[in-house]
C-alpha positions in Angstrom: 184.7 74.6 58.9 181.4 73.8 57.2 182.4 70.8 55.0 183.1 67.3 56.4 184.1 64.1 54.7 184.1 60.7 56.4 186.4 58.6 54.3 185.3 55.1 55.4 181.6 55.7 54.8 182.2 58.2 52.0 179.7 60.6 53.6 179.8 64.3 52.8 178.2 66.6 55.4 177.8 70.3 54.8 177.0 72.2 57.9 175.7 75.8 58.1 174.7 77.7 61.2 171.2 76.3 61.3 171.1 73.6 58.6 172.7 70.3 57.5 173.1 69.0 53.9 174.3 65.5 53.4 175.1 63.0 50.6 176.9 59.7 50.3 178.8 57.8 47.6 177.3 54.3 48.2 178.9 50.9 47.6 178.0 51.1 43.9 179.4 54.7 43.5 176.0 56.3 43.2 175.9 59.7 44.9 172.9 59.5 47.2 171.2 62.5 48.8 170.5 61.7 52.4 169.4 64.9 54.1 168.8 68.7 53.8 167.0 70.5 56.6 167.2 71.2 60.3 170.7 71.0 61.7 171.9 67.7 63.0 175.3 66.1 63.5 177.5 64.2 61.0 175.7 60.9 61.5 175.3 58.9 58.3 171.6 59.3 57.4 171.6 56.9 54.6 170.1 54.5 57.1 166.8 56.3 56.4 166.7 55.2 52.8 164.1 52.5 52.2 165.7 49.9 49.9 162.7 47.8 49.1 161.8 45.9 46.0 159.4 47.9 43.8 157.7 46.5 40.8 158.7 48.0 37.4 161.7 49.7 39.1 164.7 48.0 37.5 168.1 47.1 39.0 171.4 48.2 37.6 173.4 45.5 36.0 176.4 46.6 38.0 175.0 44.9 41.0 174.5 41.7 39.1 170.9 42.2 38.5 170.1 40.2 41.6 169.6 42.9 44.2 166.0 43.7 43.6 166.0 46.2 46.5 168.4 48.5 44.7 166.9 50.8 42.0 167.8 54.2 40.7 164.1 54.7 40.2 163.5 55.1 44.0 166.9 56.1 45.5 167.3 59.8 46.4 170.1 61.0 44.2 172.3 64.1 44.1 172.4 64.4 40.3 169.9 62.2 38.4 170.4 61.0 34.8 168.0 60.2 32.0 167.9 56.8 30.4 169.4 54.4 32.9 166.6 53.4 35.2 165.4 56.5 36.9 162.1 57.4 35.4 161.5 60.6 37.3 162.4 64.1 36.1 166.1 64.1 35.6 169.0 66.6 35.7 171.1 65.4 32.8 170.2 64.2 29.4 172.8 63.4 26.8 172.7 62.3 23.2 175.7 60.1 22.6 177.6 59.7 19.4 175.7 56.5 18.5 172.3 58.3 19.1 171.7 56.6 22.5 170.6 58.8 25.4 172.0 56.9 28.4 174.3 58.2 31.1 175.3 56.5 34.3 177.4 58.6 36.8 179.5 57.2 39.6 181.6 58.8 42.2 185.2 59.4 41.1 186.7 61.8 43.7 186.4 65.2 45.4 188.3 68.2 46.6 187.6 70.7 49.4 189.0 74.2 49.3 188.7 77.5 51.2 186.8 80.3 49.5 183.9 80.3 47.0 184.2 78.9 43.5 183.7 81.3 40.6 182.1 80.4 37.2 183.8 81.6 34.0 181.5 83.9 32.0 178.6 83.5 34.5 177.4 85.4 37.5 177.8 83.7 40.9 177.7 84.5 44.6 181.2 85.3 45.9 182.9 84.9 49.3 186.4 85.1 50.8 188.2 82.1 52.4 186.9 83.4 55.7 183.3 83.5 54.5 182.9 80.4 52.4 184.2 76.9 51.4 183.9 74.9 48.2 183.3 71.2 47.7 183.8 69.7 44.3 182.5 66.2 43.8 183.6 64.3 40.6 181.2 61.9 38.9 182.0 59.9 35.8 180.4 57.7 33.2 183.0 55.0 32.4 181.3 54.0 29.1 181.0 57.4 27.4 183.8 59.3 29.1 181.4 62.0 30.3 182.3 63.5 33.7 180.3 65.8 35.9 181.8 68.1 38.5 179.2 69.1 41.2 180.2 72.3 42.9 179.0 73.3 46.3 179.7 76.7 48.0 179.0 76.8 51.7 178.4 80.1 53.5 178.2 78.7 57.0 177.2 81.9 58.8 174.6 82.9 56.2 172.9 79.4 56.1 173.4 79.3 52.3 174.6 76.6 50.1 175.1 77.2 46.4 175.1 74.6 43.5 176.7 74.6 40.1 177.7 72.0 37.6 180.6 71.5 35.1 180.1 68.8 32.4 183.1 67.6 30.4 183.3 65.3 27.4 186.3 63.0 28.2 185.4 60.6 25.4 186.7 60.2 21.9 183.5 61.4 20.0 181.2 64.4 20.2 178.1 64.4 22.3 175.1 66.7 22.7 173.7 67.9 26.0 169.9 68.0 25.7 169.4 68.9 29.4 172.0 70.1 31.9 170.3 71.2 35.1 172.1 72.9 37.9 170.3 71.3 40.8 168.6 68.1 41.7 167.3 67.7 45.2 165.3 64.8 46.7 163.3 64.8 49.9 162.6 61.3 51.2 159.8 62.3 53.5 157.5 65.2 54.0 154.4 66.7 52.4 155.2 70.0 50.7 153.7 73.1 49.1 155.7 75.2 46.7 155.5 78.9 46.3 155.9 80.2 42.8 155.6 83.8 41.4 153.7 84.2 38.2 152.6 87.4 36.4 152.5 89.4 33.2 153.8 92.7 31.9 152.9 95.4 34.5 151.8 92.8 37.1 154.8 90.7 38.0 155.6 88.2 40.7 152.2 87.3 42.1 152.4 84.7 44.9 150.9 81.3 44.2 151.0 78.5 46.8 150.1 75.0 45.6 150.6 71.5 46.9 153.3 69.3 45.3 151.3 66.4 44.0 151.9 63.2 42.2 153.0 64.1 38.7 155.2 66.9 37.4 154.6 70.6 38.0 156.8 73.3 36.6 157.4 77.0 36.1 159.8 78.4 33.5 160.4 80.6 30.6 161.2 80.1 26.9 161.1 83.8 26.2 164.8 84.4 26.0 164.8 86.1 29.4 163.6 85.0 32.8 160.3 86.9 32.0 157.5 88.7 33.6 155.5 85.5 33.6 157.4 83.3 36.0 160.3 84.2 38.2 163.4 81.9 38.7 162.9 81.8 42.4 160.7 79.3 44.3 160.2 78.2 47.9 159.3 74.7 49.1 157.5 74.7 52.4 156.0 72.3 54.9 152.2 72.4 54.8 152.0 74.2 58.1 154.7 76.7 57.3 153.7 80.3 57.3 155.4 83.7 57.3 157.4 83.1 60.6 157.2 79.4 61.5 157.8 76.1 59.9 160.3 74.4 57.6 160.9 76.3 54.4 163.5 76.1 51.6 164.4 78.8 49.1 165.9 78.3 45.6 167.1 81.1 43.3 168.5 80.5 39.9 171.4 82.9 39.1 170.5 83.2 35.4 168.7 85.7 33.2 167.6 83.5 30.4 165.3 80.6 29.8 164.8 78.4 32.8 162.8 75.5 34.1 162.0 74.6 37.7 160.2 71.3 38.1 158.8 69.3 41.0 157.6 65.7 41.2 156.2 63.6 43.9 157.1 60.0 43.0 155.5 56.6 43.6 156.7 56.3 47.2 155.9 60.0 48.1 159.4 61.3 47.7 159.7 64.9 46.4 162.2 65.9 43.7 163.1 69.5 42.6 165.1 70.1 39.5 166.3 73.5 38.4 168.3 74.7 35.4 168.3 76.0 31.8 165.1 75.2 30.0 165.7 72.2 27.7 163.2 73.2 25.0 165.6 75.6 23.3 168.8 73.9 24.4 171.1 71.5 22.6 174.8 72.0 23.4 177.4 70.2 21.4 180.5 69.0 23.3 183.4 67.9 21.3 186.1 65.7 23.0 187.8 67.7 25.7 185.2 70.5 25.8 183.3 71.5 28.9 180.0 73.2 29.7 179.3 75.2 32.8 175.7 75.2 34.1 174.6 78.4 36.0 174.5 78.6 39.8 171.5 77.9 42.1 171.4 79.6 45.6 169.6 77.6 48.3 168.8 77.9 51.9 166.7 76.3 54.7 165.0 78.1 57.5 162.8 76.8 60.3 161.4 80.3 60.5 159.0 80.1 57.6 159.0 82.1 54.4 160.1 85.2 56.2 163.2 83.4 57.5 164.1 82.4 54.0 163.5 85.9 52.6 165.8 87.6 55.1 168.6 85.1 54.3 168.3 85.8 50.6 168.2 89.5 51.2 171.5 89.4 53.1 173.1 87.1 50.6 172.1 89.3 47.6 173.2 92.5 49.2 176.5 91.3 50.5 177.6 88.4 48.1 175.9 89.1 44.8 175.8 92.8 44.2 179.2 94.3 43.5 181.1 97.5 42.9 180.9 101.1 44.1 177.1 101.1 44.5 176.9 98.0 46.7 177.0 100.0 49.9 177.0 103.6 48.6 173.8 105.5 49.2 172.0 105.6 45.9 170.7 109.0 44.7 167.0 109.9 44.8 166.1 110.3 41.1 163.5 111.7 38.7 162.9 110.0 35.4 161.2 111.9 32.6 159.5 109.0 30.9 155.9 109.3 32.3 156.4 113.1 32.4 157.2 113.6 28.8 157.4 110.2 26.9 159.1 111.0 23.6 158.0 114.7 23.5 160.9 116.6 24.9 163.7 119.0 24.1 166.9 119.7 26.0 165.4 122.8 27.4 162.3 120.9 28.7 164.5 118.4 30.4 166.6 121.1 32.0 163.4 122.8 33.3 162.4 119.5 35.0 165.9 119.1 36.4 165.8 122.6 37.8 162.6 121.9 39.7 164.2 118.5 40.8 167.2 120.3 42.3 165.0 122.6 44.3 163.1 119.7 45.8 166.2 117.8 46.9 166.3 115.2 44.1 169.8 114.2 43.3 169.7 112.4 39.9 168.0 113.3 36.6 167.4 110.4 34.2 166.7 111.0 30.5 164.7 108.1 29.2 163.9 106.8 25.7 164.0 109.2 22.7 167.4 111.0 22.9 169.1 109.2 20.0 168.8 108.5 16.3 165.5 109.0 14.6 163.4 108.3 17.7 160.1 110.2 18.2 158.1 107.0 18.8 158.8 103.3 19.3 158.9 102.6 15.5 162.4 103.6 14.7 165.9 104.4 15.8 166.8 101.5 18.1 170.4 100.5 17.5 171.5 104.0 16.5 173.2 105.1 19.7 174.1 108.6 18.6 172.6 111.6 20.3 170.0 113.5 18.3 171.4 116.9 18.7 168.7 118.5 16.6 166.0 117.3 19.0 168.1 118.1 22.2 169.1 121.5 20.8 172.7 120.8 22.0 175.3 118.0 22.4 174.8 115.3 25.0 177.8 116.7 26.8 176.3 120.2 26.9 173.0 118.8 28.2 174.8 116.8 30.9 176.8 119.8 31.9 173.7 122.0 32.2 172.0 119.4 34.4 175.1 118.8 36.6 175.6 122.5 37.0 172.3 122.4 38.9 173.8 120.1 41.4 172.3 116.9 40.0 173.8 113.7 38.6 172.9 112.9 35.0 171.6 109.5 33.8 170.5 108.0 30.5 168.4 105.1 29.0 169.6 102.4 26.7 168.0 99.3 25.1 171.1 97.7 23.6 169.7 94.2 22.8 167.0 95.4 20.5 167.0 97.0 17.0 164.4 98.8 14.8 164.0 97.8 11.2 164.0 101.5 10.5 167.5 102.2 11.7 170.9 102.8 10.2 172.3 99.8 12.1 169.8 97.4 10.6 170.3 98.8 7.1 174.1 98.2 7.6 173.9 94.8 9.3 170.6 93.0 8.7 172.4 89.7 9.5 172.8 90.9 13.1 169.1 90.7 13.7 167.6 87.4 15.2 165.5 85.9 12.5 165.0 82.5 10.8 166.2 82.5 7.2 163.3 82.5 4.7 160.7 83.3 7.3 159.1 86.6 8.1 160.2 87.6 11.7 157.9 88.2 14.6 157.8 91.8 15.6 157.1 93.0 19.2 156.9 96.7 20.1 157.9 97.2 16.4 161.4 95.9 17.0 163.7 92.9 16.5 166.4 91.4 18.7 170.1 91.9 18.1 172.0 88.6 18.1 174.0 88.9 21.3 175.4 85.4 20.8 177.7 87.0 18.2 181.0 88.5 19.4 181.0 91.2 16.7 177.6 92.4 17.9 178.8 92.4 21.5 182.0 94.4 20.5 179.9 96.9 18.6 177.6 97.6 21.5 180.5 97.8 24.0 182.2 100.4 21.7 179.0 102.5 21.1 177.9 102.6 24.7 181.4 103.3 25.9 181.6 106.2 23.5 178.3 107.7 24.8 179.3 107.2 28.5 182.7 108.9 27.8 181.1 111.8 26.0 179.1 113.3 28.8 179.0 113.4 32.7 176.8 110.2 32.9 176.7 108.4 36.3 173.5 106.2 35.8 172.3 103.9 33.1 168.9 102.3 32.8 169.4 99.1 30.7 166.0 98.1 29.2 164.8 95.1 27.1 161.3 95.5 25.8 160.3 92.2 24.1 160.5 88.5 24.4 162.8 86.5 22.1 161.5 84.1 19.4 162.7 83.1 15.9 165.8 81.9 17.7 168.5 81.6 15.0 172.0 82.9 14.7 173.7 83.5 11.3 177.0 82.9 13.1 176.2 79.4 14.2 176.0 76.2 11.9 172.8 74.4 11.6 173.9 71.7 14.1 174.5 74.2 16.8 171.4 76.4 16.7 170.3 74.8 20.0 173.1 76.8 21.6 171.9 80.2 20.5 169.5 81.0 23.4 172.2 80.3 26.1 175.0 82.0 24.0 172.7 85.1 23.8 172.7 85.3 27.7 176.5 84.7 27.8 176.9 87.6 25.4 174.8 89.8 27.5 176.8 89.0 30.6 180.1 89.7 28.7 178.8 93.1 27.6 177.6 94.0 31.1 180.8 92.7 32.7 183.0 94.8 30.4 181.0 98.0 30.8 180.5 97.8 34.6 184.2 97.2 35.0 185.1 100.0 32.6 182.7 102.5 34.3 182.7 101.7 38.0 181.3 105.1 38.9 178.1 104.4 36.8 175.0 103.0 38.6 173.5 100.5 36.2 169.8 99.7 36.7 168.3 96.7 35.0 164.9 96.8 33.3 162.9 94.6 30.9 159.6 96.4 30.4 159.8 96.7 34.1 160.3 93.4 35.8 160.7 91.0 32.9 164.2 90.1 33.8 164.2 90.5 37.6 166.7 87.8 38.7 169.9 87.3 40.7 171.9 87.0 37.5 171.2 90.5 36.5 171.7 91.8 40.0 175.4 90.7 39.8 175.8 93.5 37.2 173.0 95.9 38.0 172.4 96.3 41.8 168.9 97.4 41.2 166.2 96.6 38.7 163.0 98.5 37.7 160.5 96.5 39.5 157.5 97.0 37.2 156.2 99.3 34.5 153.1 99.5 36.7 153.6 102.6 38.9 150.2 102.5 40.5 150.8 102.5 44.3 148.0 100.0 45.1 149.1 97.6 42.4 152.7 98.0 43.5 151.8 96.8 47.0 151.1 93.3 45.5 154.1 93.5 43.1 156.6 94.5 45.7 155.1 92.0 48.2 155.7 89.1 45.8 159.2 90.4 44.9 160.2 90.7 48.6 160.1 86.9 49.0 163.3 86.5 47.1 164.8 90.0 46.7 165.8 92.8 49.0 164.3 96.3 49.1 167.6 97.7 47.8 167.2 96.0 44.5 163.6 97.2 43.7 163.3 100.2 41.5 160.2 102.1 42.8 159.0 105.6 41.8 156.3 108.1 42.7 154.3 108.8 39.5 151.6 111.2 38.5 147.9 110.8 39.0 145.6 109.7 37.5 148.0 106.8 37.2 149.1 106.2 33.6 148.5 102.4 33.8 145.3 102.2 35.8 143.8 105.7 36.0 143.6 105.4 39.8 144.1 108.5 41.9 146.0 107.9 45.1 147.3 110.5 47.6 150.9 111.6 47.2 151.6 110.3 50.8 150.6 106.7 49.7 152.7 106.9 46.5 155.7 108.0 48.6 155.2 105.4 51.2 155.1 102.6 48.6 158.1 103.9 46.6 160.2 104.1 49.8 159.9 100.3 50.0 162.4 100.4 47.1 165.2 102.5 45.7 162.9 105.6 45.6 162.5 108.2 43.0 160.0 110.1 40.9 158.6 109.7 37.4 156.4 112.7 36.5 156.6 116.2 35.2 157.7 118.3 38.2 156.7 121.5 36.4 153.0 120.5 36.9 153.1 120.1 40.7 151.4 122.5 43.1 153.4 124.2 45.8 151.7 122.0 48.4 152.8 118.9 46.5 156.4 120.2 46.1 156.6 120.8 49.9 155.3 117.2 50.5 157.9 115.8 48.2 160.6 117.7 50.0 159.4 116.1 53.2 159.4 112.6 51.6 163.0 113.0 50.4 164.1 114.2 53.8 162.4 111.2 55.4 163.9 108.7 52.9 167.4 110.1 53.4 167.0 110.0 57.2 165.8 106.4 57.3 167.9 105.2 54.3 170.0 102.6 56.2 167.0 101.2 58.0 165.0 100.9 54.8 167.7 99.6 52.5 169.7 97.4 54.9 167.2 96.5 57.6 165.5 93.2 58.2 162.3 93.0 56.2 159.1 91.7 57.7 155.8 91.2 55.8 153.3 91.8 58.6 150.1 91.6 56.5 149.4 90.6 52.9 147.9 92.8 50.2 146.0 89.7 49.0 143.6 89.9 51.9 142.3 92.4 54.5 142.0 96.1 54.2 145.6 97.2 54.9 149.1 96.1 53.8 151.7 96.5 56.5 155.4 95.9 56.4 158.4 96.6 58.6 162.1 97.2 58.2 164.1 96.9 61.4 167.8 97.7 61.9 169.8 94.5 62.4 170.8 95.7 65.9 167.2 96.5 66.9 168.0 100.2 67.3 165.2 101.4 65.1 162.4 100.3 62.8 160.0 101.7 60.2 156.5 100.4 60.1 154.6 101.3 56.8 150.9 100.8 56.2 148.7 101.5 53.2 144.9 101.0 53.3 143.5 99.5 50.2 140.1 101.3 50.7 138.3 103.1 53.5 135.5 101.3 55.4 132.6 102.6 57.5 132.9 101.4 61.1 136.2 99.7 60.3 137.7 96.6 61.9 140.9 97.6 63.6 144.2 96.5 62.1 146.7 95.0 64.6 150.2 93.8 63.8 152.9 92.1 65.9 156.3 93.7 65.2 159.5 91.8 64.6 163.2 92.3 65.0 163.0 94.6 68.1 164.9 94.5 71.4 162.4 92.9 73.9 164.3 94.4 76.8 164.2 98.0 75.5 161.6 100.7 75.1 160.9 102.5 71.8 159.7 106.0 71.0 157.1 105.9 68.3 156.4 108.9 66.1 155.2 109.7 62.6 158.2 109.3 60.2 159.6 112.6 59.0 158.0 114.6 61.9 160.3 116.5 64.3 160.4 115.0 67.8 157.3 115.7 69.7 155.3 116.7 66.6 153.0 114.9 64.1 153.4 115.0 60.4 150.1 116.5 59.2 146.4 116.5 60.0 146.5 112.8 60.6 148.2 113.6 63.9 144.8 114.1 65.5 144.2 110.4 65.0 147.6 109.3 66.3 149.5 110.6 69.3 152.5 112.8 68.3 154.8 110.5 70.3 154.3 107.4 72.5 156.6 105.0 74.2 156.2 101.2 74.2 158.3 98.3 75.2 159.8 96.1 72.6 158.3 93.0 74.3 154.8 94.6 74.1 155.2 95.6 70.5 156.3 92.1 69.5 154.0 90.0 71.6 150.9 92.1 72.2 151.2 94.2 69.0 150.7 97.6 67.5 147.4 99.2 66.5 147.6 100.9 63.1 145.8 104.3 63.0 142.6 104.2 61.0 142.2 105.2 57.4 141.1 108.7 56.7 140.0 108.3 53.1 140.9 105.8 50.4 144.5 104.7 50.2 145.5 106.4 53.4 149.2 105.7 54.3 151.0 105.7 57.6 154.7 105.5 58.3 155.7 105.0 62.0 159.3 105.4 63.1 160.4 103.5 66.2 163.6 104.5 67.9 165.1 102.5 70.8 165.5 104.7 73.9 168.9 104.7 75.5 168.7 103.2 79.0 
């Protein structure tokens, strides 16, 4: 049991394996937040709250206006409201029927149930009654009739607590939600940094660590999607916290649309974090009796620094977010034709690439953009999801059968949310495009957005995509989205409800994805938005992997995948070996380095296999064998960031089997140095009492992998204790971008 309620003091204590979360309904009915952090007992910690008189911090009339020590402006609260005395960033802002914007919530009851709550129409972590419990706390505003149901899911063994909110208008007149955040969390003490992940197209999720200072700091998106530019995952850490030590908290918003994560240090050095849908494009009308559900936030605490938080999230996402047949099935090694051919291909050309792929041990061929409608560049055709048989030289079914006859699976690319002006669909339904009436729309990549807030648009796309998937032996879909959303207006909504369009768009996307993934369980769906423009837990509920970035340069990917790893597991990161010179940077890196980096993801290839030399083909065969041999260790192992690509000469990471039976240490040098400084790393996740055999990954026992063997013994044996506490010397670089993969196997004793 992880949820406790003490009736006399009205204290709620949520216990996980290593953390405690506590709140209390005080004598006025305010739901106070009293503690989140290192595990303690169920003692009422409201005694730590300093109730002192503060100038210009008003006192609620409900306490007679005489207790100048009681103010919502300084009390740590579980769900703060705008307009009734708390001047800090708030979680809830409502415009009442009379135009006022005041809400005052008080405790009205609670329930505790086995199992994890679900959210209608929204993705959320899931758990059985043996794995999770749910606490629902009811808050109410007696004057307006608005009620708020705070939902808490407790995964005791995982050290995870989830948060979601349901807001109901129980009054007699309509109201408008102007802000409906999913989480508000107050720390009474502590001096914190927060880690955020910024970026841009082709360079996503760059780590940034800044101090939480007086004033408001925020990251977010108003682009219609979670975006390349900021990720809806943050960490809050003690100043002394590092990769493996110190108090650290993680927060991931289970949402694929516009979001805002804010922090504020207040006048008495308390820290507040608020997370939810971005309010700039949000105004949700609630008529009497109607409810609104705010998306879920996942949160955890670890005393083992950022690495501890990351590994908790990795387990949570793999086991309690990703679903379906591909949750645990080994995903196929693929080749995607995009960087190999772009739009310039025929069916015969694709079959030639697939034939070479089959000979190399590749298992899935993916046909990217250009197979449908009038689509020889990115100026036309989007929305016309009918195979261009003239271009392919055959039907889609025939092409799929030719490829599957080679022993490969067959995959295909879609971009369902976008539409070209030069398309039959736009000519038939211009009202389905997102545009403000009377204004010229903003184009991006020469395309517009389809209004997914409309059910008729959703139904049309479900029908068209279903027909395509039924027509050919397709077992993989790459789901792309190649622009940000602006001109937010829906012809299906009245003027007074246009503030609902951005969120309804995301709800429509989720409905389409839920329908298709349930109808085609054998299909592996991979998310994409110009690479990593919608890399969030919400999408992972439907697509268990996401194309990590359109930047396939191995050295750039070190930084991109490093930042991504803070909140997301290896098994979710689409990563491919591409051609050199790299199409984004022009950099030339060895095939061994490209393979090493791509193996820290779902692994595949994105190049024209017909252009490879025999030596390169043989190396690829070896990479595929290595990846398959170490698949479980790579995809399901505990992930450790041993060095950072942001400093030093070499990026090193490790994946270790949860039982300590094996580990893979991967290292990529950024550049070669004369008279280099040695690179040492202390390994993690091993059995200190055991010994390990160390060899080059992919090499037969007793043999090295290639000429680098001369710089590294073919095989050596070291104790787990020595590797973890004294360390491992990484072999030196032999040329720019040299890569090493060292496989450690526990010796049976």
